[in-house]
MIDREN-497603 format. One record per residue: residue number from 1; residue in one letter; x, y, z of N, C-alpha, C in turn. Coordinates in steps of 0.001 Angstrom, whole numbers. Layout:
<NUM; a; <X; Y; Z>; <X; Y; Z>; <X; Y; Z>>;
...
END
This chain:
<1; m; <22143; 30144; 119567>; <22903; 31228; 118804>; <24431; 30742; 118395>>;
<2; e; <24828; 30974; 117766>; <25977; 31217; 116815>; <27219; 31518; 117453>>;
<3; l; <28460; 30679; 117090>; <29420; 30646; 117738>; <29738; 32375; 117705>>;
<4; g; <29953; 33054; 116527>; <29947; 34209; 116401>; <29219; 34922; 117322>>;
<5; e; <28130; 35059; 117530>; <26920; 35751; 118214>; <27239; 35877; 119747>>;
<6; a; <27276; 34130; 120005>; <27428; 34195; 121348>; <29148; 34879; 122053>>;
<7; l; <30248; 34645; 120823>; <31194; 35605; 121019>; <31061; 36832; 121345>>;
<8; t; <30550; 37737; 120736>; <30004; 38951; 120482>; <29447; 39590; 121269>>;
<9; r; <28756; 39066; 122214>; <27262; 39390; 122748>; <28084; 39149; 124419>>;
<10; w; <28722; 37881; 124904>; <29159; 37681; 125978>; <30597; 37914; 126190>>;
<11; t; <31592; 39115; 125199>; <32751; 39068; 125556>; <32244; 41036; 126350>>;
<12; i; <31029; 41283; 125697>; <30848; 42583; 125841>; <29923; 42429; 127636>>;
<13; r; <29180; 41170; 127948>; <28684; 41074; 128922>; <29916; 41148; 129964>>;
<14; a; <30429; 40175; 129541>; <31958; 39890; 130719>; <32743; 41376; 130925>>;
<15; a; <32888; 42039; 129872>; <33549; 43366; 129733>; <32917; 44026; 130759>>;
<16; l; <31702; 44362; 130641>; <30512; 45214; 131708>; <31232; 44806; 133149>>;
<17; v; <30669; 43356; 133378>; <31080; 42811; 134141>; <32011; 43602; 135427>>;
<18; l; <33701; 43277; 134529>; <34651; 43414; 135059>; <34719; 45065; 135413>>;
<19; l; <33946; 45892; 134350>; <34068; 47364; 134644>; <33226; 47450; 135679>>;
<20; v; <32381; 47160; 135969>; <31651; 47390; 137814>; <32563; 47005; 138365>>;
<21; v; <32884; 45724; 138469>; <33824; 45443; 139513>; <34570; 46051; 139969>>;
<22; c; <35123; 46391; 138790>; <36701; 47280; 139449>; <36123; 49030; 139717>>;
<23; c; <35208; 49607; 138632>; <34781; 50697; 139445>; <34383; 50989; 141238>>;
<24; a; <33290; 50087; 141146>; <32960; 49575; 142688>; <34260; 49134; 143403>>;
<25; g; <35186; 48211; 143100>; <36060; 47581; 143928>; <36974; 48763; 144206>>;
<26; r; <37657; 49420; 143383>; <38282; 51141; 143535>; <37668; 51978; 144693>>;
<27; q; <36586; 51940; 144999>; <36152; 53065; 145819>; <35788; 52279; 147362>>;
<28; l; <35617; 51272; 146781>; <35345; 50491; 148544>; <36775; 49269; 149053>>;
<29; a; <37338; 49153; 148216>; <38675; 48664; 148705>; <40025; 49902; 149037>>;
<30; g; <39924; 50910; 148712>; <40832; 52211; 148888>; <42230; 51630; 148375>>;
<31; e; <42993; 51556; 149419>; <44215; 51320; 149344>; <44843; 50142; 149476>>;
<32; n; <43820; 49162; 149515>; <44094; 47916; 150396>; <45298; 46974; 148903>>;
<33; r; <46053; 46433; 149288>; <47222; 45750; 148664>; <46742; 44901; 147936>>;
<34; r; <46050; 43948; 148649>; <45884; 42715; 147688>; <44823; 43000; 146934>>;
<35; w; <43785; 44047; 146904>; <42711; 44358; 145652>; <43659; 45217; 144441>>;
<36; r; <44837; 46054; 144467>; <45029; 46467; 143998>; <45726; 45507; 142526>>;
<37; a; <45887; 44325; 143497>; <46625; 42993; 142827>; <45647; 42283; 141979>>;
<38; i; <44810; 42509; 142341>; <43173; 42170; 141759>; <42600; 42906; 140557>>;
<39; d; <43000; 44406; 141011>; <42319; 45592; 139861>; <44091; 45114; 138952>>;
<40; r; <44785; 45053; 139421>; <45641; 45197; 138157>; <45576; 44112; 137444>>;
<41; c; <45377; 43224; 137784>; <44506; 41594; 136446>; <43267; 41603; 135933>>;
<42; l; <42297; 42374; 136705>; <40949; 42492; 136266>; <40428; 43532; 135060>>;
<43; w; <41348; 44497; 135489>; <41233; 45631; 134543>; <41513; 45879; 133157>>;
<44; p; <42569; 45414; 132845>; <43375; 44858; 131671>; <42665; 44019; 130987>>;
<45; l; <42240; 42899; 131762>; <41198; 41680; 130897>; <40060; 42240; 130417>>;
<46; g; <39363; 43206; 131541>; <38152; 43911; 130839>; <38478; 44381; 129603>>;
<47; c; <39601; 45503; 129577>; <39962; 45773; 128418>; <39910; 45058; 127445>>;
<48; g; <40802; 43897; 127023>; <40782; 42570; 126665>; <39374; 42016; 125737>>;
<49; l; <38486; 41957; 126475>; <37309; 41305; 126673>; <36487; 42490; 125432>>;
<50; f; <36548; 44238; 126088>; <36251; 44821; 124990>; <36925; 44996; 123815>>;
<51; l; <37679; 44897; 123503>; <38607; 44711; 122062>; <37694; 43326; 121414>>;
<52; a; <38000; 42648; 122078>; <37581; 41287; 121321>; <36294; 41582; 121148>>;
<53; h; <35254; 42057; 121680>; <33274; 42186; 121095>; <33838; 43225; 119954>>;
<54; i; <34372; 44244; 120041>; <34360; 45153; 118838>; <34739; 44243; 117505>>;
<55; a; <35840; 43715; 117737>; <36486; 42864; 116779>; <35256; 41776; 116455>>;
<56; a; <34920; 41044; 117276>; <33926; 40339; 117018>; <32629; 40341; 116158>>;
<57; a; <32511; 41980; 116638>; <30855; 42960; 116209>; <31050; 42927; 114597>>;
<58; i; <32379; 43599; 114400>; <32889; 44053; 113366>; <32861; 42731; 112717>>;
<59; y; <33675; 41716; 112568>; <33597; 40718; 112116>; <32023; 40023; 111589>>;
<60; f; <31702; 39056; 112545>; <30081; 38529; 112532>; <29202; 39075; 112238>>;
<61; f; <29109; 40714; 112866>; <27558; 40999; 112460>; <27830; 41993; 111379>>;
<62; h; <28534; 42325; 111108>; <29304; 43223; 110166>; <30354; 43145; 109216>>;
<63; h; <30502; 42156; 108890>; <31365; 41436; 107846>; <32397; 42345; 107515>>;
<64; g; <33080; 42627; 108322>; <34154; 43430; 108340>; <34101; 44743; 107542>>;
<65; s; <33152; 45333; 107668>; <32593; 46651; 106833>; <32382; 47686; 108171>>;
<66; q; <33559; 48625; 108208>; <32804; 49853; 108886>; <31377; 50654; 108578>>;
<67; a; <31489; 50996; 107058>; <30167; 51518; 106503>; <28963; 50700; 107406>>;
<68; e; <28717; 49327; 107373>; <28079; 48811; 107775>; <27763; 48483; 109553>>;
<69; a; <28914; 48839; 109647>; <28791; 48454; 111530>; <28331; 50210; 111712>>;
<70; y; <28238; 51376; 110765>; <27850; 52893; 111059>; <26755; 52872; 110789>>;
<71; a; <25976; 51821; 109852>; <24610; 51731; 109123>; <23915; 51188; 110422>>;
<72; d; <24308; 50196; 110896>; <23547; 49692; 111811>; <23549; 50353; 113043>>;
<73; i; <24510; 50627; 113834>; <24546; 51748; 114748>; <23694; 53252; 114725>>;
<74; a; <23463; 53160; 113733>; <22417; 54753; 113090>; <21046; 54016; 112770>>;
<75; q; <20836; 52435; 112268>; <19567; 52576; 112729>; <19072; 52423; 114209>>;
<76; q; <20014; 51527; 115273>; <19151; 51473; 116230>; <19289; 52629; 117124>>;
<77; t; <20107; 53866; 116783>; <19755; 54965; 117674>; <18544; 55578; 117389>>;
<78; k; <18025; 55395; 115790>; <17037; 56008; 115378>; <15938; 54904; 115710>>;
<79; a; <15931; 54051; 115991>; <15121; 52882; 116930>; <14860; 53468; 118203>>;
<80; v; <15892; 53570; 118872>; <15525; 54353; 120421>; <15621; 55981; 120518>>;
<81; l; <16003; 56463; 119943>; <16290; 57869; 119813>; <15203; 59295; 118990>>;
<82; g; <14929; 58106; 117725>; <14162; 58655; 116681>; <15272; 59528; 115693>>;
<83; a; <15960; 59643; 115651>; <17448; 59759; 114972>; <18157; 58820; 114457>>;
<84; a; <18581; 58666; 113281>; <19719; 58110; 112681>; <20982; 58755; 113235>>;
<85; v; <21985; 58575; 113661>; <22873; 58891; 114283>; <24227; 57897; 114718>>;
<86; g; <25099; 57419; 113880>; <26008; 56398; 113410>; <27244; 57090; 114160>>;
<87; e; <27577; 57996; 114782>; <28874; 58210; 115193>; <29001; 57609; 116325>>;
<88; g; <28071; 57374; 117529>; <28309; 55864; 118103>; <28985; 54582; 118264>>;
<89; l; <29736; 54625; 116950>; <30670; 53800; 116513>; <31983; 54091; 116812>>;
<90; y; <31969; 55425; 116507>; <33608; 56007; 117004>; <33438; 56119; 118368>>;
<91; v; <32449; 56479; 119397>; <32498; 56912; 120229>; <33080; 54898; 121035>>;
<92; n; <32441; 54255; 120689>; <33384; 53161; 121027>; <34685; 52772; 120440>>;
<93; y; <35080; 53160; 119653>; <36397; 53146; 119337>; <37480; 54002; 120320>>;
<94; l; <36612; 55731; 120985>; <37498; 56206; 121610>; <36956; 55334; 123142>>;
<95; m; <36703; 54734; 123088>; <36227; 53850; 124631>; <37615; 53041; 124523>>;
<96; a; <37615; 52381; 123557>; <38840; 51311; 123340>; <40274; 51670; 123737>>;
<97; i; <40205; 52979; 122685>; <41556; 53868; 122836>; <42041; 53785; 124358>>;
<98; i; <40678; 54290; 124932>; <41093; 54950; 126075>; <41253; 53975; 127132>>;
<99; w; <41081; 53062; 127274>; <40546; 51964; 128257>; <42011; 50950; 127898>>;
<100; t; <42577; 51114; 126614>; <43633; 50374; 126281>; <44940; 51063; 126871>>;
<101; v; <44997; 52194; 126851>; <46046; 53382; 127243>; <45956; 53413; 128994>>;
<102; d; <44480; 53342; 129367>; <44623; 53241; 130911>; <45307; 51784; 131590>>;
<103; a; <44471; 50626; 130684>; <44892; 49147; 131209>; <46785; 49325; 131063>>;
<104; l; <47411; 49913; 129863>; <48765; 49443; 130181>; <49554; 50777; 131019>>;
<105; w; <48870; 51850; 131042>; <49647; 52502; 132115>; <48929; 51757; 133748>>;
<106; l; <48659; 51201; 133872>; <48083; 50406; 134984>; <49227; 49269; 135151>>;
<107; i; <49359; 48336; 133881>; <50447; 47178; 133767>; <52225; 47969; 133564>>;
<108; v; <51988; 48926; 133038>; <53227; 49282; 133268>; <53859; 50023; 134206>>;
<109; a; <53306; 50999; 134980>; <53382; 51874; 136006>; <52510; 52329; 137118>>;
<110; p; <52350; 50842; 137555>; <51107; 50923; 138714>; <51272; 51930; 139868>>;
<111; v; <52261; 52298; 140330>; <52757; 53708; 141001>; <52251; 54637; 140993>>;
<112; a; <52548; 54873; 139750>; <52257; 56233; 138510>; <50879; 56274; 138609>>;
<113; y; <50340; 55397; 138474>; <48747; 55295; 137792>; <47741; 55334; 139160>>;
<114; r; <48542; 55006; 140504>; <47707; 55168; 141443>; <47953; 56544; 142120>>;
<115; r; <49220; 57134; 141860>; <49221; 58241; 141905>; <48575; 59539; 141434>>;
<116; r; <47671; 59004; 140135>; <47072; 60088; 139171>; <46583; 61004; 139691>>;
<117; p; <46180; 62040; 139285>; <45574; 63330; 139733>; <43923; 62749; 140025>>;
<118; a; <43090; 62310; 140375>; <41549; 62100; 141071>; <40589; 62686; 139720>>;
<119; w; <40867; 63537; 139045>; <39811; 63692; 138015>; <40114; 62963; 136895>>;
<120; i; <41329; 62414; 136543>; <41769; 61780; 135692>; <41002; 60502; 135661>>;
<121; e; <41004; 59646; 136580>; <40412; 58391; 137129>; <38568; 59163; 137649>>;
<122; a; <38393; 60210; 137452>; <37189; 60338; 137468>; <36452; 60367; 136174>>;
<123; a; <37268; 60999; 135121>; <36814; 61596; 133636>; <37006; 59790; 133210>>;
<124; v; <38025; 59193; 133238>; <37831; 57785; 132535>; <36608; 57176; 132789>>;
<125; l; <36605; 57171; 134305>; <35541; 55976; 134888>; <34167; 56783; 134642>>;
<126; g; <33961; 58106; 134496>; <32427; 58531; 134237>; <32609; 58305; 133023>>;
<127; f; <33208; 58454; 131913>; <32715; 58596; 130723>; <32800; 56660; 130192>>;
<128; f; <33837; 55814; 130766>; <33115; 54667; 130533>; <31734; 53944; 130940>>;
<129; l; <31417; 54921; 132543>; <30480; 54347; 133139>; <28657; 55008; 132477>>;
<130; f; <29638; 56493; 131372>; <28426; 56551; 130720>; <27860; 55939; 129248>>;
<131; i; <28907; 55066; 128833>; <28491; 54289; 127766>; <28208; 53308; 128120>>;
<132; a; <28194; 52569; 129538>; <28106; 51215; 129715>; <26361; 51255; 130007>>;
<133; f; <26144; 52763; 130639>; <25071; 52937; 131354>; <23704; 52928; 129688>>;
<134; n; <24402; 53469; 128894>; <23410; 53813; 127607>; <23356; 52585; 126881>>;
<135; g; <24741; 51548; 126603>; <24566; 50590; 126159>; <23708; 49636; 126865>>;
<136; t; <23605; 49616; 127976>; <22860; 48165; 128577>; <21427; 49215; 128831>>;
<137; v; <20996; 50499; 130008>; <19853; 50593; 130393>; <19108; 51184; 128908>>;
<138; i; <19868; 52059; 128123>; <18985; 52808; 126827>; <18609; 52171; 125720>>;
<139; f; <19533; 51288; 125380>; <19618; 50751; 124081>; <19584; 48986; 124093>>;
<140; k; <19195; 48512; 125902>; <18432; 47051; 125514>; <17235; 47381; 126189>>;
<141; s; <16933; 46028; 126363>; <15560; 45104; 127350>; <15861; 44598; 127743>>;
<142; g; <14665; 43971; 128938>; <14499; 42621; 129693>; <15770; 42667; 130624>>;
<143; w; <16433; 41451; 130524>; <17118; 40905; 131758>; <18796; 41822; 131556>>;
<144; l; <18835; 42344; 130307>; <20035; 42882; 130013>; <19967; 44468; 130372>>;
<145; r; <18845; 44935; 130412>; <18457; 46351; 130862>; <18572; 46541; 132619>>;
<146; a; <17693; 45517; 133094>; <18065; 45054; 134418>; <19124; 45067; 135017>>;
<147; s; <20296; 44268; 134205>; <21739; 44321; 134910>; <22354; 45510; 134585>>;
<148; g; <22082; 46044; 133991>; <22766; 47899; 133537>; <22262; 48608; 134911>>;
<149; i; <21073; 48629; 135197>; <20642; 49333; 136606>; <21090; 48543; 137903>>;
<150; v; <21322; 47520; 138187>; <21777; 46973; 138965>; <23046; 47232; 139176>>;
<151; g; <23936; 47083; 137927>; <25351; 47824; 137968>; <25163; 49271; 138086>>;
<152; a; <24620; 49707; 137989>; <25061; 51200; 137645>; <24657; 51282; 139547>>;
<153; l; <23425; 51299; 139559>; <23290; 51162; 141454>; <24462; 50574; 142317>>;
<154; v; <25004; 49521; 141845>; <26055; 49140; 142879>; <27488; 49834; 142310>>;
<155; v; <27594; 50507; 141435>; <28594; 51287; 141400>; <28343; 52639; 142473>>;
<156; g; <27419; 53214; 142138>; <26847; 54471; 142539>; <27271; 54502; 144288>>;
<157; a; <25942; 52927; 144544>; <26496; 53317; 145854>; <27820; 53165; 146376>>;
<158; a; <28662; 52495; 145860>; <30335; 52064; 145952>; <30791; 53463; 146209>>;
<159; y; <30464; 54250; 145019>; <30818; 55812; 145238>; <30606; 56318; 146478>>;
<160; l; <29278; 56722; 146656>; <28279; 57172; 147977>; <29151; 56775; 149150>>;
<161; w; <28949; 55763; 149534>; <30042; 55088; 150450>; <31099; 55667; 150805>>;
<162; n; <31764; 55777; 150193>; <33156; 56134; 149817>; <32996; 57479; 149862>>;
<163; a; <32512; 58389; 149394>; <32477; 60243; 149808>; <32005; 59877; 151067>>;
<164; t; <31198; 59592; 151356>; <30723; 59481; 153003>; <31556; 59283; 154038>>;
<165; r; <32579; 57935; 153760>; <33334; 57539; 154180>; <34723; 58819; 154883>>;
<166; r; <34553; 59147; 153372>; <36184; 60417; 152888>; <35813; 61641; 153814>>;
<167; s; <34248; 62005; 153628>; <33789; 62669; 153978>; <33909; 62907; 156246>>;
<168; s; <33762; 62013; 156311>; <33765; 61287; 158020>; <34911; 61359; 158600>>;
<169; d; <36149; 60798; 157627>; <37789; 61437; 157736>; <37553; 62707; 158053>>;
<170; i; <37345; 63445; 157257>; <37896; 65185; 157324>; <37439; 65225; 158433>>;
<171; r; <36665; 65099; 158714>; <36026; 65822; 159794>; <37059; 65535; 161590>>;
END
């Protein structure tokens, strides 16, 4: 594996691991101060790795060409879903923008970030997890697909555990 290919592949893999760790950790740790400090480091790191992945993919795989990236994503989508749709490129860019804003919010105003409405957290993380699931489980195979399934199960179990814990606290 060439350096550019390795950089492109491993930055997204590491970003997705951090996405799973942070999503599950936020559910399991609740208001734990130690976890909040860890999350405040890992969440922006995951964002940075995601941005590095996008830059590496454009540079090493698509020769700096947005048109080539769009065509490649359209080809991948056609192979999996039967329709040549390249707009997934823009969905990736949207995720990059949202993650960057979210990570900056956590860094600059951590108290306000933790107090934000639950629907914002759910919308942001739900969108990210949807994209991650599609990128690993739908568009990949082998150990990458298995890793995506495990990640989805880990996050799902953490959310269920937290929901159960909260519903028992209400009683």
